[in-house]
C-alpha positions as MATLAB code, in Angstrom:
seq = 'MQFKTKLDAAWAYPTKLFVVNVSEWRYMKPVVKRAKCCHCEICSLYCPTGCIEDMGNYFGVDLDHCKGCGLCAKTCPVHAIKMVMEV';
ca = [
      12.772   -4.401   26.388;
       9.238   -5.224   27.543;
       6.771   -6.104   24.784;
       3.004   -5.652   24.958;
       2.498   -9.175   23.619;
       4.236  -12.433   24.452;
       5.436  -12.641   20.861;
       8.463  -10.590   19.854;
       8.735   -9.035   16.480;
      11.748   -7.096   15.279;
       9.645   -4.009   14.564;
       7.350   -4.068   17.616;
       9.014   -1.809   20.158;
       6.091   -0.104   21.930;
       8.347    2.480   23.579;
       9.318    3.735   20.119;
       5.918    3.256   18.489;
       3.799    4.900   21.177;
       5.401    8.341   20.971;
       2.733   10.105   18.890;
      -1.021   10.006   19.416;
      -2.278    9.002   15.950;
      -5.969    8.723   16.823;
      -6.681   12.094   15.152;
      -5.543   10.728   11.765;
      -8.004    7.893   11.364;
     -11.542    7.952    9.988;
     -12.347    4.289   10.796;
     -11.866    2.575   14.152;
     -11.956   -1.081   15.169;
     -14.685   -2.337   17.477;
     -14.146   -5.737   19.111;
     -17.057   -8.102   19.769;
     -15.748   -9.546   23.042;
     -17.946  -12.640   23.059;
     -16.873  -13.578   19.538;
     -13.098  -13.199   20.111;
     -11.393  -16.615   20.130;
      -8.225  -15.184   21.769;
      -5.962  -16.413   18.947;
      -3.754  -13.259   18.896;
      -3.593  -13.096   15.089;
      -4.849   -9.493   15.115;
      -2.012   -8.542   17.450;
       0.580  -10.109   15.150;
      -0.599   -8.132   12.112;
      -1.098   -4.756   13.854;
       1.593   -2.393   12.502;
       1.469   -0.113   15.553;
       1.242   -2.831   18.217;
      -1.851   -1.286   19.775;
      -3.744   -4.576   20.273;
      -3.790   -5.464   23.989;
      -4.590   -8.732   25.747;
      -7.536   -8.065   28.065;
      -7.735  -11.558   29.535;
     -10.345  -13.433   27.516;
     -10.352  -11.117   24.468;
      -8.072   -8.634   22.702;
      -8.816   -4.929   22.893;
      -7.492   -1.932   20.974;
      -5.622    1.066   22.379;
      -7.501    3.714   20.373;
      -4.979    6.459   21.188;
      -2.400    4.665   19.051;
      -4.585    2.960   16.438;
      -4.241    4.339   12.889;
      -7.424    2.653   11.686;
      -5.725    0.609    8.953;
      -8.158   -2.322    9.390;
      -5.561   -5.100    9.287;
      -6.845   -6.465   12.596;
     -10.378   -6.786   11.183;
      -9.173   -8.362    7.924;
      -7.007  -10.968    9.663;
      -9.457  -11.980   12.420;
     -10.496  -15.581   11.618;
     -13.823  -15.322   13.479;
     -14.698  -11.758   12.362;
     -14.761  -10.458   15.930;
     -13.388   -7.062   14.855;
     -15.438   -4.660   12.771;
     -14.274   -1.317   11.371;
     -16.748    1.520   11.970;
     -16.698    5.206   11.011;
     -15.047    7.480   13.561;
     -17.586    9.975   14.909;
];
C-alpha cells in the first residue's frame, strides 16, 4: 500500500479514506502560509483524513478531502496554518 506521507499510521490508508468528497461538509478551511511552514510534518501526522500533502518545501492541503476540523492549525508549532471561513 502506498502512503501519501513517509510515515505509516495504522489508520491512514488514502485509498480507503479518499472515496468521498467531503469538502461540501466543512464551513472552515485551512490556509497555509508557505513561507512560515517549517516542514516538520506534524500537521500531516494529526490530520484524520490524511489530506495534508508534501509540496516540497511546505505542506499543502487537498481541499477536496479536508473536513475542516482544524487539527492541522492547532498542532502547527509555527502557526503556519490558519482556519478561515469557507466562502
